[in-house]
N, C-alpha and C positions, 0 to 999 in steps of 0.2 A: 572558518566558515561554520556552518551548522552541523548539528549531529543528526544522524538518521539511524533508526533501528530497522533491522531486516531479519526476517526469519522465513525458512522454507522447509518443506518436507522432502522426502526422497524423490518425488516426482519432478523436482526443479533444481537439482543440485548444480548442474552446469549453468543454467540461466542465472541462478543466484550469484554464483562466482563472477559471472560476466557483469552483472549489475553492481556488485560490490566494487569491482575494479573500475568500472565507469564512474561511479559516484566518487570514489577516492580520487580519481584523476581530475574530477571537477572541483575538488577541494573539500568535499564532505568528509566528516569523520563517521565511519560506519560501524555500528555495533552489530555484528553479524552473530545472531544467536543460534545459527545452525540450520540445517545439518550439512555435513560435507561428505556423507557417504550414502549409498543406495539402500542402506538398511531401513526397513519400514518404520516410519513414525506416523502418528496421527496428526493431520493438519489442524483439527480443532485445538490440540495442545500447543502447536506452534503459534497459532493465532493468539491464543490466550497469553502465552509467554511474551510475545512481542507487544501486544496491546497493554498489558500490565506494566511492562518496562516503559513504554511510551507515556503512560499516565503518571509516571514518577516525575516527569518534566524534563526539560532541557533538550527535547528532540523537536526538530522542525516538522518531520513527518516520518511515516513508516512504510516499508515495502514488505509485502507478503507474497509467497509463491507456493503453489502446489501444482499438481499435474495439469489442471485446467484453469486454476485460479478461482474457480467457482466455490468449492467447499471452504477454502480458507477465507474468502471474502465474506461468505455468508456467516461463518463463525465469528469473524471480527465484528461484523455489524450487530451481533447479539450482545456485544460488550458495551456497557454504558459509556457514552461520550465518543464513541468511535464511528466515523463515517468512512467507509472503505469503498472505493470505486474499482471496477474491473473494466477498464476501457478497452475498446477494440482497435483504437487507432490514436494518433496524436491529437486530432481534433477533440475527440471525446475526453482524452486525458487532460488537456488544457481546460476544457469546459468544466470538468469535475472540480477543478480547483477554483476557477473563476466564479462559478455559479453555486456550487454546493459546498465549498470550503472543506473538501474532504481532507482528512489527516492521514489516510492510508491509501496506497495504490496496490493493486494485486495483479499478478501475471501468472500465466500457465506455462510451465516448463515443457509441456507436450503439445503446445499450440503452435501452429504455423502462422505467424503473424504476417500481414501484408506489408508491415513496416518493421524495421529493426526495433526491438523492444527498448533499446537505448534511446532511440528517437522519441518513442512514446513517453519514456521516463523524462527526457529533456523537456518535452512540452508541459509536463506536470511541474517540474522544478522551475521552469521559466515563468509560469503563470502565478498570479496572486488573486486572492479573493477580492471581488469587486464590491462587496457589501451592498448598501442601498436596498433595493427591492429583494435582492437575493438573501439578505440577512433575515428578512421576514419569513422567507421560505425555509431557510435552514432552521430557524427557531421552531417552525411547525414540524419539521422532520424530527428534531430532537424531542419535541413535546410528545411524540408518539411513544417514546420509551416509557412514559409514565401513564399512558392511557390504557394499555392492554394488559 
């Protein structure tokens, strides 16, 4: 099956390990770039590490985690070619892939989700980009990188 890159900061160690196990059980090969301790690390560094690894190729998508998912997703979206979603539920997760062709999904280790994060991740992995009118919109999103 496909390869996935995953990175987290100290605010999401437990959830990262849960998602690594879940993805592995689904047949994915997960390159977990860390971390596995509560020692403080900076989420922009973890986003950069995972996104640069992803851009080397051979990965289907990436997963990023920090305390809220906000900082690491903002950081990832600053990196050329990356579209990272921070969905609040499985519907938004699936739509991020179907309509926005996101290549990263983010989670917060300190967030109390209304759905199991594994269910949210499954909605993401089970969806595929629909193309058509959505491609035009994704192209416009990516063009913003070069305008400002």
